C-alpha positions in Angstrom: 12.6 -1.9 -23.2 12.7 1.9 -23.6 10.8 3.8 -20.8 10.3 7.4 -20.0 11.5 8.6 -16.6 9.7 11.1 -14.5 11.9 11.3 -11.4 13.4 14.0 -9.3 17.0 13.1 -10.3 16.0 13.0 -14.0 14.4 16.5 -13.7 17.7 17.9 -12.6 19.0 17.6 -16.2 15.9 17.0 -18.3 12.1 17.0 -17.7 11.8 13.8 -19.6 14.6 11.3 -20.4 14.3 8.2 -22.5 16.6 5.4 -21.3 16.5 1.7 -20.5 15.3 0.1 -17.3 18.8 -1.1 -16.5 20.2 2.3 -17.0 17.6 3.8 -14.8 18.2 1.3 -12.0 22.0 2.0 -12.2 21.3 5.7 -11.7 19.9 4.9 -8.3 22.5 4.4 -5.6 21.4 2.1 -4.2 18.3 0.8 -5.9 16.6 0.6 -2.5 16.8 2.6 0.8 17.6 0.9 4.1 15.4 3.0 6.3 15.9 1.8 9.9 18.8 -0.6 9.6 20.7 1.4 12.3 17.7 1.8 14.6 19.1 -0.5 17.2 17.6 -3.3 19.3 14.3 -1.5 19.5 13.6 -1.8 15.8 11.4 -4.8 14.9 13.1 -5.4 11.5 15.0 -3.5 8.8 12.6 -1.8 6.5 13.5 -1.2 2.8 11.9 1.2 0.4 12.1 -0.3 -3.2 11.7 0.7 -6.8 9.7 -2.2 -8.2 11.4 -2.4 -11.6 14.9 -2.5 -9.9 14.2 -5.4 -7.6 12.0 -7.9 -9.3 12.6 -10.7 -6.8 11.6 -8.6 -3.8 8.6 -7.3 -5.8 7.4 -10.9 -6.5 7.9 -11.8 -2.8 5.9 -8.7 -1.8 3.0 -9.7 -4.1 3.0 -13.3 -2.7 2.8 -11.8 0.8 -0.1 -9.5 -0.3 -2.0 -12.5 -1.7 -1.5 -14.7 1.3 -2.1 -11.9 3.8 -5.6 -11.2 2.4 -6.7 -14.8 2.0 -9.2 -14.4 4.8 -10.4 -11.0 3.9 -14.2 -10.8 4.1 -14.4 -9.2 0.6 -13.4 -12.5 -1.1 -16.6 -14.5 -0.3 -18.7 -11.4 -1.1 -17.1 -11.4 -4.6 -17.5 -15.1 -4.9 -13.7 -15.7 -5.3 -13.1 -19.4 -5.8 -11.0 -21.0 -2.9 -8.3 -21.9 -5.3 -7.9 -18.2 -6.3 -8.0 -16.8 -2.8 -4.2 -16.4 -2.5 -4.0 -14.7 -5.9 -6.9 -12.3 -6.0 -5.3 -9.4 -4.1 -2.2 -9.7 -6.3 -4.2 -7.6 -8.7 -2.7 -4.7 -6.8 0.3 -5.4 -9.0 -1.4 -3.0 -11.4 0.0 -0.1 -9.2 3.5 -1.6 -9.1 3.4 -1.9 -12.9 2.2 1.7 -13.3 4.7 3.0 -10.7 7.5 0.6 -11.6 10.1 3.4 -11.5 9.0 5.1 -8.3 10.1 4.2 -4.8 6.6 3.0 -3.7 7.2 -0.4 -2.2 8.1 -0.9 1.5 9.2 -4.3 2.6 10.2 -5.7 6.0 11.3 -9.1 7.3 12.7 -10.1 3.9 9.3 -9.5 2.3 7.2 -11.1 5.0 5.4 -7.7 5.3 4.9 -5.1 2.6 3.1 -1.9 1.7 2.4 0.0 -1.5 2.3 3.8 -1.1 2.0 6.9 -3.2 1.9 10.6 -2.4 -1.2 12.4 -3.3 0.2 14.0 -6.5 1.2 10.6 -7.9 -1.9 8.9 -6.8 -4.3 11.5 -8.2 -2.5 11.7 -11.5 -2.5 8.0 -12.1 -5.0 6.8 -14.7 -5.6 3.0 -15.1 -7.0 1.8 -18.4 -7.9 -1.6 -20.0 -4.3 -2.2 -21.1 -3.1 -1.8 -17.5 -5.7 -4.3 -16.3 -4.6 -6.8 -19.0 -0.8 -6.4 -18.4 -1.1 -6.8 -14.6 -3.4 -9.8 -14.7 -6.2 -7.8 -12.9 -8.5 -8.3 -15.8 -8.2 -12.1 -15.6 -9.0 -12.1 -11.8 -12.1 -10.0 -12.4 -13.3 -12.1 -15.3 -13.0 -15.3 -13.2 -15.5 -13.9 -10.7 -19.1 -15.1 -11.0 -21.1 -13.2 -13.6 -23.7 -12.3 -11.0 -21.2 -10.0 -9.2 -20.0 -8.2 -12.3 -22.6 -5.4 -12.1 -21.3 -4.6 -8.6 -17.6 -4.5 -9.5 -17.9 -1.2 -11.4 -19.5 0.6 -8.5 -17.0 -1.0 -6.1 -14.0 0.3 -8.1 -15.6 3.7 -8.6 -16.0 4.0 -4.8 -12.4 3.1 -4.2 -11.2 5.5 -6.9 -13.2 8.3 -5.2 -12.3 7.5 -1.6 -9.7 10.4 -1.4 -12.6 12.8 -1.9 -13.4 12.1 1.8 -10.2 13.8 2.7 -11.2 16.9 0.8 -14.4 17.0 2.8 -12.3 16.9 6.0 -9.8 19.5 4.9 -6.9 17.2 4.0 -5.4 17.9 0.5 -1.8 16.6 0.9 -1.3 13.0 1.9 0.5 9.7 1.5 -1.9 7.0 0.4 -1.3 3.4 1.6 -2.7 1.5 -1.3 -2.2 -1.9 0.3 -0.4 -3.2 3.4 -0.1 -6.9 4.4 1.8 -9.4 6.5 2.3 -13.0 5.6 0.2 -15.2 8.0 3.3 -17.1 9.1 5.0 -13.9 10.1 2.3 -12.2 12.2 3.1 -11.2 15.7 6.6 -10.0 14.8 5.8 -6.3 14.5 6.7 -6.1 10.8 3.6 -4.1 9.7 4.2 -1.7 12.6 7.8 -1.3 11.5 6.7 -0.3 8.0 3.9 2.0 9.4 6.4 3.7 11.7 8.6 4.5 8.6 5.6 5.8 6.6 4.3 8.0 9.4 7.8 9.3 10.2 8.2 10.3 6.5 4.7 11.9 6.5 5.5 13.9 9.6 8.8 15.1 8.1 6.9 16.2 5.0 3.9 17.6 6.8 1.5 15.2 5.2 -1.4 13.1 6.4 -1.5 9.3 5.8 -4.6 7.8 4.4 -5.8 4.2 4.0 -8.9 2.1 3.6 -8.8 -0.4 6.5 -9.9 -4.0 5.8 -13.2 -4.6 7.6 -11.7 -7.5 9.6 -11.0 -5.9 13.0 -7.7 -4.1 12.2 -9.2 -0.6 12.7 -8.2 -0.7 16.4 -4.6 -1.6 15.4 -4.3 1.5 13.2 -6.0 3.8 15.7 -4.4 2.6 19.0 -0.9 1.9 17.8 -0.4 4.3 15.0 -2.6 7.3 15.7 -5.2 7.0 12.8 -8.8 8.2 13.1 -11.8 7.0 11.2 -13.3 9.8 9.1 -16.1 7.9 7.4 -17.1 4.4 6.4 -17.6 3.4 2.8 -20.3 0.8 2.2 -19.9 -1.9 -0.5 -23.2 -3.5 -1.3 -23.1 -6.9 -3.1 -26.8 -7.5 -3.0 -27.7 -11.0 -1.8 -24.1 -11.7 -1.0 -24.0 -9.1 1.7 -22.4 -5.8 2.3 -19.2 -4.4 3.9 -18.5 -1.2 5.7 -14.9 -0.2 5.1 -13.3 2.4 7.5 -11.6 5.3 5.8 -8.8 6.3 8.1 -6.3 9.1 8.3 -3.4 10.0 10.5 -2.7 13.7 10.5 0.9 15.1 10.6 2.4 15.6 14.0 4.9 18.2 15.2 8.4 16.7 15.3 8.7 16.3 19.1 5.3 14.6 19.3 6.2 12.4 16.3 9.5 11.3 17.9 7.7 10.3 21.1 5.0 8.4 19.1 7.7 6.6 17.1 9.4 5.5 20.3 6.1 4.2 21.7 5.4 2.5 18.4 8.8 0.7 18.6 8.0 -0.6 22.0 4.5 -1.8 20.8 6.1 -3.5 17.9 8.0 -5.8 20.3 4.5 -7.1 21.4 2.3 -9.3 19.2 1.2 -7.3 16.3 0.2 -7.5 12.6 
């Protein structure tokens, strides 16, 4: 299928090159990056940074992990997600992997037992999602299967999420890496896989002088991000679902650190990853 590449390597010879997905993946050497494979015994697990369209098996495994990892998220009963759909609902984040299929935006560790979808602020802010994107990714089906009584709340919920980066502007942060989603498979928790991924993301952010931004799930993980990885809570975003209840979602940021401080924090993070973690 013809696609249009917008990639740093492509820009070196053309601002827009039409090619096939197979040709694009062959241009990348390799199609993924082994980030901490040589980190030694202190590393929790090798972390890979993938291009979704170039490793479909790893991408499917990451989406399975995302669905299973969020099965107990408190948002699901608020939305009235049926029990038989719980492991599938958060797979709707595949809409981003479809949209960014030729960008290195997917981190995996432990063979896919942990994953994260990320984007820098320029990519994130320039991405527009329309009805066709919802249909192609299956997100439209997941939303239509929700009880009609929650449909009026969904638009407001999605608008709030789309505008969450405006919180950063209010706090003087304009260049950042957004963690769109991060999850660990329930059977793999306690191995430090999420910490290994976060260490790679924060090391990259420090090297580029960028903040890291995420919306923390309101299920007690706020302390994990704060105490182990240096995030701070800027504000809380309230999702109101009427009679079904409401959720306060922490909006968290980790500001870039000087290199010496970042190296010390990464070493401490590596030691913490050897302890039970997400």
